[in-house]
PDB file with one MODEL, atoms N, CA, C and O in Angstrom:
MODEL        1
ATOM      1  N   MET A   1     -34.879  -9.145 -19.418  1.00  0.00           N
ATOM      2  CA  MET A   1     -33.557  -9.205 -19.999  1.00  0.00           C
ATOM      3  C   MET A   1     -32.697  -8.007 -19.538  1.00  0.00           C
ATOM      4  O   MET A   1     -31.513  -8.151 -19.235  1.00  0.00           O
ATOM      5  N   LYS A   2     -33.329  -6.836 -19.497  1.00  0.00           N
ATOM      6  CA  LYS A   2     -32.607  -5.644 -19.075  1.00  0.00           C
ATOM      7  C   LYS A   2     -32.136  -5.778 -17.630  1.00  0.00           C
ATOM      8  O   LYS A   2     -31.038  -5.335 -17.294  1.00  0.00           O
ATOM      9  N   ASN A   3     -32.949  -6.381 -16.781  1.00  0.00           N
ATOM     10  CA  ASN A   3     -32.571  -6.576 -15.380  1.00  0.00           C
ATOM     11  C   ASN A   3     -31.393  -7.523 -15.237  1.00  0.00           C
ATOM     12  O   ASN A   3     -30.535  -7.323 -14.378  1.00  0.00           O
ATOM     13  N   HIS A   4     -31.344  -8.560 -16.077  1.00  0.00           N
ATOM     14  CA  HIS A   4     -30.232  -9.517 -16.026  1.00  0.00           C
ATOM     15  C   HIS A   4     -28.920  -8.848 -16.427  1.00  0.00           C
ATOM     16  O   HIS A   4     -27.883  -9.072 -15.801  1.00  0.00           O
ATOM     17  N   ILE A   5     -28.973  -8.041 -17.455  1.00  0.00           N
ATOM     18  CA  ILE A   5     -27.764  -7.337 -17.898  1.00  0.00           C
ATOM     19  C   ILE A   5     -27.303  -6.362 -16.822  1.00  0.00           C
ATOM     20  O   ILE A   5     -26.107  -6.255 -16.551  1.00  0.00           O
ATOM     21  N   LEU A   6     -28.225  -5.664 -16.219  1.00  0.00           N
ATOM     22  CA  LEU A   6     -27.884  -4.727 -15.146  1.00  0.00           C
ATOM     23  C   LEU A   6     -27.281  -5.461 -13.950  1.00  0.00           C
ATOM     24  O   LEU A   6     -26.321  -4.975 -13.353  1.00  0.00           O
ATOM     25  N   LEU A   7     -27.818  -6.603 -13.597  1.00  0.00           N
ATOM     26  CA  LEU A   7     -27.298  -7.401 -12.489  1.00  0.00           C
ATOM     27  C   LEU A   7     -25.888  -7.900 -12.789  1.00  0.00           C
ATOM     28  O   LEU A   7     -25.008  -7.818 -11.933  1.00  0.00           O
ATOM     29  N   ILE A   8     -25.671  -8.403 -13.967  1.00  0.00           N
ATOM     30  CA  ILE A   8     -24.338  -8.890 -14.356  1.00  0.00           C
ATOM     31  C   ILE A   8     -23.337  -7.732 -14.339  1.00  0.00           C
ATOM     32  O   ILE A   8     -22.216  -7.883 -13.855  1.00  0.00           O
ATOM     33  N   PHE A   9     -23.740  -6.598 -14.860  1.00  0.00           N
ATOM     34  CA  PHE A   9     -22.865  -5.429 -14.873  1.00  0.00           C
ATOM     35  C   PHE A   9     -22.524  -4.979 -13.451  1.00  0.00           C
ATOM     36  O   PHE A   9     -21.371  -4.652 -13.170  1.00  0.00           O
ATOM     37  N   ALA A  10     -23.508  -4.959 -12.556  1.00  0.00           N
ATOM     38  CA  ALA A  10     -23.281  -4.554 -11.164  1.00  0.00           C
ATOM     39  C   ALA A  10     -22.328  -5.509 -10.460  1.00  0.00           C
ATOM     40  O   ALA A  10     -21.454  -5.068  -9.713  1.00  0.00           O
ATOM     41  N   VAL A  11     -22.482  -6.802 -10.686  1.00  0.00           N
ATOM     42  CA  VAL A  11     -21.582  -7.790 -10.079  1.00  0.00           C
ATOM     43  C   VAL A  11     -20.172  -7.620 -10.629  1.00  0.00           C
ATOM     44  O   VAL A  11     -19.195  -7.691  -9.883  1.00  0.00           O
ATOM     45  N   PHE A  12     -20.072  -7.399 -11.918  1.00  0.00           N
ATOM     46  CA  PHE A  12     -18.766  -7.226 -12.558  1.00  0.00           C
ATOM     47  C   PHE A  12     -18.039  -6.005 -11.995  1.00  0.00           C
ATOM     48  O   PHE A  12     -16.853  -6.091 -11.677  1.00  0.00           O
ATOM     49  N   ILE A  13     -18.721  -4.889 -11.870  1.00  0.00           N
ATOM     50  CA  ILE A  13     -18.120  -3.660 -11.341  1.00  0.00           C
ATOM     51  C   ILE A  13     -17.755  -3.822  -9.867  1.00  0.00           C
ATOM     52  O   ILE A  13     -16.684  -3.384  -9.448  1.00  0.00           O
ATOM     53  N   SER A  14     -18.623  -4.438  -9.082  1.00  0.00           N
ATOM     54  CA  SER A  14     -18.346  -4.581  -7.651  1.00  0.00           C
ATOM     55  C   SER A  14     -17.172  -5.512  -7.395  1.00  0.00           C
ATOM     56  O   SER A  14     -16.487  -5.378  -6.381  1.00  0.00           O
ATOM     57  N   THR A  15     -16.929  -6.450  -8.298  1.00  0.00           N
ATOM     58  CA  THR A  15     -15.780  -7.340  -8.151  1.00  0.00           C
ATOM     59  C   THR A  15     -14.489  -6.531  -8.134  1.00  0.00           C
ATOM     60  O   THR A  15     -13.607  -6.786  -7.315  1.00  0.00           O
ATOM     61  N   PHE A  16     -14.375  -5.563  -9.029  1.00  0.00           N
ATOM     62  CA  PHE A  16     -13.168  -4.736  -9.066  1.00  0.00           C
ATOM     63  C   PHE A  16     -13.141  -3.711  -7.944  1.00  0.00           C
ATOM     64  O   PHE A  16     -12.073  -3.384  -7.426  1.00  0.00           O
ATOM     65  N   ALA A  17     -14.280  -3.215  -7.574  1.00  0.00           N
ATOM     66  CA  ALA A  17     -14.340  -2.183  -6.542  1.00  0.00           C
ATOM     67  C   ALA A  17     -13.951  -2.713  -5.171  1.00  0.00           C
ATOM     68  O   ALA A  17     -13.377  -1.975  -4.369  1.00  0.00           O
ATOM     69  N   PHE A  18     -14.250  -3.975  -4.885  1.00  0.00           N
ATOM     70  CA  PHE A  18     -13.993  -4.533  -3.561  1.00  0.00           C
ATOM     71  C   PHE A  18     -12.865  -5.555  -3.544  1.00  0.00           C
ATOM     72  O   PHE A  18     -12.714  -6.282  -2.562  1.00  0.00           O
ATOM     73  N   ALA A  19     -12.081  -5.628  -4.596  1.00  0.00           N
ATOM     74  CA  ALA A  19     -10.971  -6.578  -4.649  1.00  0.00           C
ATOM     75  C   ALA A  19      -9.926  -6.201  -3.605  1.00  0.00           C
ATOM     76  O   ALA A  19      -9.539  -5.037  -3.503  1.00  0.00           O
ATOM     77  N   GLN A  20      -9.475  -7.171  -2.840  1.00  0.00           N
ATOM     78  CA  GLN A  20      -8.508  -6.924  -1.772  1.00  0.00           C
ATOM     79  C   GLN A  20      -7.110  -7.398  -2.121  1.00  0.00           C
ATOM     80  O   GLN A  20      -6.176  -7.163  -1.354  1.00  0.00           O
ATOM     81  N   ASN A  21      -6.942  -8.048  -3.241  1.00  0.00           N
ATOM     82  CA  ASN A  21      -5.635  -8.604  -3.558  1.00  0.00           C
ATOM     83  C   ASN A  21      -4.839  -7.717  -4.505  1.00  0.00           C
ATOM     84  O   ASN A  21      -3.792  -8.139  -4.997  1.00  0.00           O
ATOM     85  N   GLN A  22      -5.297  -6.523  -4.770  1.00  0.00           N
ATOM     86  CA  GLN A  22      -4.563  -5.622  -5.632  1.00  0.00           C
ATOM     87  C   GLN A  22      -3.553  -4.837  -4.820  1.00  0.00           C
ATOM     88  O   GLN A  22      -3.828  -4.411  -3.699  1.00  0.00           O
ATOM     89  N   GLU A  23      -2.388  -4.654  -5.401  1.00  0.00           N
ATOM     90  CA  GLU A  23      -1.332  -3.922  -4.715  1.00  0.00           C
ATOM     91  C   GLU A  23      -1.684  -2.446  -4.664  1.00  0.00           C
ATOM     92  O   GLU A  23      -2.134  -1.860  -5.648  1.00  0.00           O
ATOM     93  N   ARG A  24      -1.473  -1.874  -3.520  1.00  0.00           N
ATOM     94  CA  ARG A  24      -1.707  -0.442  -3.356  1.00  0.00           C
ATOM     95  C   ARG A  24      -0.372   0.215  -3.019  1.00  0.00           C
ATOM     96  O   ARG A  24       0.372  -0.254  -2.157  1.00  0.00           O
ATOM     97  N   LEU A  25      -0.098   1.275  -3.697  1.00  0.00           N
ATOM     98  CA  LEU A  25       1.175   1.947  -3.512  1.00  0.00           C
ATOM     99  C   LEU A  25       0.931   3.424  -3.260  1.00  0.00           C
ATOM    100  O   LEU A  25       0.201   4.084  -4.000  1.00  0.00           O
ATOM    101  N   SER A  26       1.536   3.919  -2.229  1.00  0.00           N
ATOM    102  CA  SER A  26       1.431   5.334  -1.912  1.00  0.00           C
ATOM    103  C   SER A  26       2.845   5.864  -1.737  1.00  0.00           C
ATOM    104  O   SER A  26       3.590   5.394  -0.877  1.00  0.00           O
ATOM    105  N   VAL A  27       3.207   6.828  -2.544  1.00  0.00           N
ATOM    106  CA  VAL A  27       4.551   7.391  -2.503  1.00  0.00           C
ATOM    107  C   VAL A  27       4.450   8.861  -2.132  1.00  0.00           C
ATOM    108  O   VAL A  27       3.657   9.610  -2.702  1.00  0.00           O
ATOM    109  N   HIS A  28       5.263   9.256  -1.173  1.00  0.00           N
ATOM    110  CA  HIS A  28       5.286  10.651  -0.738  1.00  0.00           C
ATOM    111  C   HIS A  28       6.719  11.159  -0.865  1.00  0.00           C
ATOM    112  O   HIS A  28       7.659  10.538  -0.368  1.00  0.00           O
ATOM    113  N   TYR A  29       6.867  12.274  -1.524  1.00  0.00           N
ATOM    114  CA  TYR A  29       8.181  12.888  -1.692  1.00  0.00           C
ATOM    115  C   TYR A  29       8.261  14.146  -0.841  1.00  0.00           C
ATOM    116  O   TYR A  29       7.310  14.924  -0.774  1.00  0.00           O
ATOM    117  N   PHE A  30       9.401  14.338  -0.193  1.00  0.00           N
ATOM    118  CA  PHE A  30       9.619  15.556   0.559  1.00  0.00           C
ATOM    119  C   PHE A  30      11.111  15.766   0.716  1.00  0.00           C
ATOM    120  O   PHE A  30      11.900  14.825   0.629  1.00  0.00           O
ATOM    121  N   ASP A  31      11.478  16.992   0.943  1.00  0.00           N
ATOM    122  CA  ASP A  31      12.890  17.345   1.091  1.00  0.00           C
ATOM    123  C   ASP A  31      13.329  17.183   2.534  1.00  0.00           C
ATOM    124  O   ASP A  31      12.625  17.559   3.471  1.00  0.00           O
ATOM    125  N   ILE A  32      14.504  16.616   2.681  1.00  0.00           N
ATOM    126  CA  ILE A  32      15.119  16.469   4.004  1.00  0.00           C
ATOM    127  C   ILE A  32      16.431  17.238   3.965  1.00  0.00           C
ATOM    128  O   ILE A  32      17.220  17.055   3.038  1.00  0.00           O
ATOM    129  N   PRO A  33      16.676  18.078   4.932  1.00  0.00           N
ATOM    130  CA  PRO A  33      17.966  18.768   4.953  1.00  0.00           C
ATOM    131  C   PRO A  33      19.113  17.742   4.942  1.00  0.00           C
ATOM    132  O   PRO A  33      19.048  16.708   5.607  1.00  0.00           O
ATOM    133  N   GLN A  34      20.134  18.049   4.190  1.00  0.00           N
ATOM    134  CA  GLN A  34      21.240  17.106   4.043  1.00  0.00           C
ATOM    135  C   GLN A  34      21.873  16.764   5.392  1.00  0.00           C
ATOM    136  O   GLN A  34      22.393  15.663   5.572  1.00  0.00           O
ATOM    137  N   SER A  35      21.832  17.682   6.315  1.00  0.00           N
ATOM    138  CA  SER A  35      22.412  17.422   7.636  1.00  0.00           C
ATOM    139  C   SER A  35      21.621  16.363   8.417  1.00  0.00           C
ATOM    140  O   SER A  35      22.154  15.760   9.349  1.00  0.00           O
ATOM    141  N   MET A  36      20.357  16.133   8.044  1.00  0.00           N
ATOM    142  CA  MET A  36      19.518  15.159   8.744  1.00  0.00           C
ATOM    143  C   MET A  36      19.339  13.854   7.964  1.00  0.00           C
ATOM    144  O   MET A  36      18.694  12.923   8.448  1.00  0.00           O
ATOM    145  N   GLU A  37      19.901  13.788   6.774  1.00  0.00           N
ATOM    146  CA  GLU A  37      19.670  12.639   5.902  1.00  0.00           C
ATOM    147  C   GLU A  37      20.130  11.316   6.528  1.00  0.00           C
ATOM    148  O   GLU A  37      19.393  10.331   6.485  1.00  0.00           O
ATOM    149  N   GLU A  38      21.302  11.281   7.092  1.00  0.00           N
ATOM    150  CA  GLU A  38      21.828  10.043   7.682  1.00  0.00           C
ATOM    151  C   GLU A  38      20.958   9.575   8.849  1.00  0.00           C
ATOM    152  O   GLU A  38      20.647   8.388   8.959  1.00  0.00           O
ATOM    153  N   GLU A  39      20.570  10.501   9.711  1.00  0.00           N
ATOM    154  CA  GLU A  39      19.711  10.163  10.849  1.00  0.00           C
ATOM    155  C   GLU A  39      18.341   9.654  10.363  1.00  0.00           C
ATOM    156  O   GLU A  39      17.790   8.704  10.920  1.00  0.00           O
ATOM    157  N   PHE A  40      17.806  10.297   9.324  1.00  0.00           N
ATOM    158  CA  PHE A  40      16.519   9.906   8.751  1.00  0.00           C
ATOM    159  C   PHE A  40      16.582   8.482   8.186  1.00  0.00           C
ATOM    160  O   PHE A  40      15.667   7.687   8.401  1.00  0.00           O
ATOM    161  N   MET A  41      17.650   8.168   7.472  1.00  0.00           N
ATOM    162  CA  MET A  41      17.792   6.827   6.884  1.00  0.00           C
ATOM    163  C   MET A  41      17.946   5.755   7.970  1.00  0.00           C
ATOM    164  O   MET A  41      17.396   4.662   7.836  1.00  0.00           O
ATOM    165  N   LYS A  42      18.678   6.054   9.032  1.00  0.00           N
ATOM    166  CA  LYS A  42      18.811   5.105  10.136  1.00  0.00           C
ATOM    167  C   LYS A  42      17.458   4.851  10.804  1.00  0.00           C
ATOM    168  O   LYS A  42      17.116   3.710  11.114  1.00  0.00           O
ATOM    169  N   PHE A  43      16.693   5.922  11.020  1.00  0.00           N
ATOM    170  CA  PHE A  43      15.376   5.796  11.630  1.00  0.00           C
ATOM    171  C   PHE A  43      14.446   4.943  10.754  1.00  0.00           C
ATOM    172  O   PHE A  43      13.745   4.068  11.262  1.00  0.00           O
ATOM    173  N   ASN A  44      14.440   5.197   9.451  1.00  0.00           N
ATOM    174  CA  ASN A  44      13.591   4.416   8.548  1.00  0.00           C
ATOM    175  C   ASN A  44      13.998   2.946   8.509  1.00  0.00           C
ATOM    176  O   ASN A  44      13.139   2.066   8.451  1.00  0.00           O
ATOM    177  N   LYS A  45      15.283   2.678   8.540  1.00  0.00           N
ATOM    178  CA  LYS A  45      15.757   1.294   8.550  1.00  0.00           C
ATOM    179  C   LYS A  45      15.267   0.583   9.817  1.00  0.00           C
ATOM    180  O   LYS A  45      14.809  -0.559   9.762  1.00  0.00           O
ATOM    181  N   LEU A  46      15.369   1.269  10.949  1.00  0.00           N
ATOM    182  CA  LEU A  46      14.906   0.707  12.218  1.00  0.00           C
ATOM    183  C   LEU A  46      13.393   0.474  12.180  1.00  0.00           C
ATOM    184  O   LEU A  46      12.911  -0.575  12.608  1.00  0.00           O
ATOM    185  N   LEU A  47      12.659   1.441  11.673  1.00  0.00           N
ATOM    186  CA  LEU A  47      11.204   1.335  11.588  1.00  0.00           C
ATOM    187  C   LEU A  47      10.786   0.185  10.663  1.00  0.00           C
ATOM    188  O   LEU A  47       9.874  -0.572  10.996  1.00  0.00           O
ATOM    189  N   ASN A  48      11.437   0.051   9.520  1.00  0.00           N
ATOM    190  CA  ASN A  48      11.128  -1.055   8.614  1.00  0.00           C
ATOM    191  C   ASN A  48      11.431  -2.405   9.248  1.00  0.00           C
ATOM    192  O   ASN A  48      10.700  -3.371   9.027  1.00  0.00           O
ATOM    193  N   GLN A  49      12.494  -2.481  10.029  1.00  0.00           N
ATOM    194  CA  GLN A  49      12.828  -3.724  10.718  1.00  0.00           C
ATOM    195  C   GLN A  49      11.769  -4.069  11.755  1.00  0.00           C
ATOM    196  O   GLN A  49      11.405  -5.236  11.905  1.00  0.00           O
ATOM    197  N   GLU A  50      11.271  -3.069  12.471  1.00  0.00           N
ATOM    198  CA  GLU A  50      10.206  -3.298  13.453  1.00  0.00           C
ATOM    199  C   GLU A  50       8.928  -3.786  12.775  1.00  0.00           C
ATOM    200  O   GLU A  50       8.257  -4.682  13.287  1.00  0.00           O
ATOM    201  N   ILE A  51       8.595  -3.210  11.642  1.00  0.00           N
ATOM    202  CA  ILE A  51       7.409  -3.643  10.896  1.00  0.00           C
ATOM    203  C   ILE A  51       7.570  -5.087  10.433  1.00  0.00           C
ATOM    204  O   ILE A  51       6.633  -5.880  10.521  1.00  0.00           O
ATOM    205  N   GLU A  52       8.758  -5.426   9.943  1.00  0.00           N
ATOM    206  CA  GLU A  52       9.029  -6.795   9.508  1.00  0.00           C
ATOM    207  C   GLU A  52       8.963  -7.765  10.686  1.00  0.00           C
ATOM    208  O   GLU A  52       8.404  -8.855  10.559  1.00  0.00           O
ATOM    209  N   ASN A  53       9.520  -7.383  11.813  1.00  0.00           N
ATOM    210  CA  ASN A  53       9.499  -8.246  13.000  1.00  0.00           C
ATOM    211  C   ASN A  53       8.089  -8.440  13.549  1.00  0.00           C
ATOM    212  O   ASN A  53       7.803  -9.443  14.202  1.00  0.00           O
ATOM    213  N   ALA A  54       7.209  -7.475  13.280  1.00  0.00           N
ATOM    214  CA  ALA A  54       5.828  -7.577  13.745  1.00  0.00           C
ATOM    215  C   ALA A  54       5.014  -8.560  12.906  1.00  0.00           C
ATOM    216  O   ALA A  54       3.854  -8.834  13.216  1.00  0.00           O
ATOM    217  N   GLY A  55       5.622  -9.088  11.845  1.00  0.00           N
ATOM    218  CA  GLY A  55       4.955 -10.116  11.054  1.00  0.00           C
ATOM    219  C   GLY A  55       4.408  -9.656   9.716  1.00  0.00           C
ATOM    220  O   GLY A  55       3.694 -10.408   9.053  1.00  0.00           O
ATOM    221  N   PHE A  56       4.724  -8.446   9.309  1.00  0.00           N
ATOM    222  CA  PHE A  56       4.200  -7.947   8.044  1.00  0.00           C
ATOM    223  C   PHE A  56       5.105  -8.275   6.868  1.00  0.00           C
ATOM    224  O   PHE A  56       4.698  -8.094   5.720  1.00  0.00           O
ATOM    225  N   GLY A  57       6.308  -8.747   7.116  1.00  0.00           N
ATOM    226  CA  GLY A  57       7.207  -9.155   6.044  1.00  0.00           C
ATOM    227  C   GLY A  57       7.843  -7.984   5.324  1.00  0.00           C
ATOM    228  O   GLY A  57       7.415  -6.838   5.457  1.00  0.00           O
ATOM    229  N   LYS A  58       8.875  -8.300   4.557  1.00  0.00           N
ATOM    230  CA  LYS A  58       9.625  -7.278   3.830  1.00  0.00           C
ATOM    231  C   LYS A  58       8.804  -6.610   2.742  1.00  0.00           C
ATOM    232  O   LYS A  58       8.934  -5.406   2.518  1.00  0.00           O
ATOM    233  N   ASN A  59       7.970  -7.367   2.073  1.00  0.00           N
ATOM    234  CA  ASN A  59       7.329  -6.866   0.863  1.00  0.00           C
ATOM    235  C   ASN A  59       5.924  -6.333   1.077  1.00  0.00           C
ATOM    236  O   ASN A  59       5.248  -6.010   0.101  1.00  0.00           O
ATOM    237  N   PHE A  60       5.460  -6.227   2.312  1.00  0.00           N
ATOM    238  CA  PHE A  60       4.111  -5.745   2.532  1.00  0.00           C
ATOM    239  C   PHE A  60       4.084  -4.256   2.847  1.00  0.00           C
ATOM    240  O   PHE A  60       3.370  -3.498   2.190  1.00  0.00           O
ATOM    241  N   TYR A  61       4.840  -3.835   3.826  1.00  0.00           N
ATOM    242  CA  TYR A  61       4.862  -2.426   4.219  1.00  0.00           C
ATOM    243  C   TYR A  61       6.297  -1.967   4.266  1.00  0.00           C
ATOM    244  O   TYR A  61       7.180  -2.707   4.701  1.00  0.00           O
ATOM    245  N   LYS A  62       6.532  -0.772   3.828  1.00  0.00           N
ATOM    246  CA  LYS A  62       7.878  -0.219   3.869  1.00  0.00           C
ATOM    247  C   LYS A  62       7.764   1.292   4.048  1.00  0.00           C
ATOM    248  O   LYS A  62       6.998   1.961   3.354  1.00  0.00           O
ATOM    249  N   ILE A  63       8.532   1.804   4.979  1.00  0.00           N
ATOM    250  CA  ILE A  63       8.563   3.243   5.236  1.00  0.00           C
ATOM    251  C   ILE A  63       9.725   3.845   4.509  1.00  0.00           C
ATOM    252  O   ILE A  63       9.942   5.054   4.586  1.00  0.00           O
TER     253      ILE A  63
ENDMDL
END
């Protein structure tokens, strides 16, 4: 009986540990000199468009 409970518990935990359909979000904050802000935003817009054109879509990856 103890082995069955341990097996069920291990399967239950591994289901969450290896789930691939959960959203992952990574946010990084940093300061940009105000003189470079416009250039930085243009570059990010271009980069996001390239990622979208590569087939990853708007809602998958964003810089």
